[in-house]
N, C-alpha and C positions, 0 to 999 in steps of 0.2 A: 258631123255628117250622118250620125245615126238617128237624127231627129225624125219623127214621123212626118214633119212638113215635107220632106223629100219624097214621100209616097205620092204626093199630088203635084209637086213642083220639081223643076230641074235645077241643077247647079248653075247651068248657063243662065237661066232666068234670074236667079238670085244675084249673080255677079253683074249682069247687065243692069238690073234695077239699082243695085247699090252704086255702081260706077256712074250711071246717069244722074244719080242724086248726089254726086260729089265725093263719094267714098273712094279713097285711094289706098287704104290699108285694110286688107281682109285677112282674117285669121281662121284657119280650118283646123279642127281637131277631128281625129278619126277619119281623115280624108280617104284613107285606103279602103274604107267600106263603100265608097262610091265607085260604080263601074267606070272603067276607063279614065280614072282620075289623073293619071300621068299625062295622057293625051290632052285632057281638058286644061290642065295647068299650062302645058305648052301653048295651047291655043289662046288662053287668056293672056299669057305673056306677049304673044305676037300681036294680038288684037288690041290690047290695052297697055301700051308701053310704059305709062306712068303709074300703073297699078302695082302695088307691093303686096305680095301674098306670102304669108307665113303659114306653114303647116307643121304639125307636130305628131309625136307618138309613133305608133307602129308603122307608119307610112315609110319609114326608112328601110324597112325590110323589103317592101315591094319595089322600091327604086332599083335595087340591085338586080331584080329579075324583070324589070320593065323593058319593053321594046321601044319605048319612047325616050329619046335623048333629051334630058333636061340639063345636061352638064353646062351648057352655055347660058342657061336661063336661071340658074339658082346658085346661091351661096349656101353651102352646108355649114351648120353649126351644131356641135354636139354639146348639150348641156349635161355635164357630169353631175351626178347626185352627190349629196354630202356623205362623208364617212360618219360613223358613229361619233368619233372624236369631234369632227367639225360640227355635227348636229348639237352636241352638248354645249359647245361654245356659242353657237348661233342662238340657241334657246336661253343662254345666260345661266345655265345650270352649273357648269364648271369649265375651267380652261385647263386643258391637258396639252402640254407641248408635244409636237410631233417627234417621233423617234424613228430611227432607221430600222429596217427589217432585221438587220444583224443584231442591233441592241435589243429588239423585241425577243428574238430567239434566245439570247443569252441572259436577259434580265426580266423575262416576262412575269415572274412571281413578284419581283419588286415593283414593277409598274402596275400590276393588278392590285396589289395591296395599297398603293398610293391612291388609286382611283376609288377603290371600294371603301376606303376610310373617309372619303368625302361625300359620296352619294350612294343611293340605292340603285345599283346598276340595272337590275332587271326591270324595275319600274320604268326607267327611262328608255331601256332598250325596247320594251314593248311599244312605247309611244313612237320610237324611231321606226320600228317595223311598220306601223300603221300609216305614218305620214311624214317621217323624217327625211327620207331619201330626197324627195322633192318637197320641201316644207311650205311651198307657196300654194295654199289651198284656196 
C-alpha cells in the first residue's frame, strides 16, 4: 500500500477492478499506510461478500485503536516467528532439541557447549537476525 500507484489511484478503484475481473483473493501489505483503511475493509466486506482479503504487518497495531468495528468481518491469525533454534533446524544447519527454561537456567553451559561444538553460532545468528525470524523472503 506504500506503492506510488496509489498517488493517482484509490484502493476502492483497485478492488473494484480486480473483483470485476474475477479476483476473489486480495492481499494487502502495509495497509495501515492507507487513510481510513479499516473503514474501507469493512465496506469491501459488506459490498463484496465473496471477496477474501488478507492484510499483514503493522496493521494490527492500528486495529486496536480503530473506530471501525471489524470484529465480525475478520479472522485474526498471528504468525509467530521462528526462534533461533527453530531457524537452525529449518535451514538444515543443526537440530537442537527444545529444552525447558528451568533446564536452560541450570545447564546453560552444557547446552551452549553442545551447540558451539557443531556450528559457528555467530555466523548463523547474523543470518537469523537479517531474515530468519520470518524466513519466507
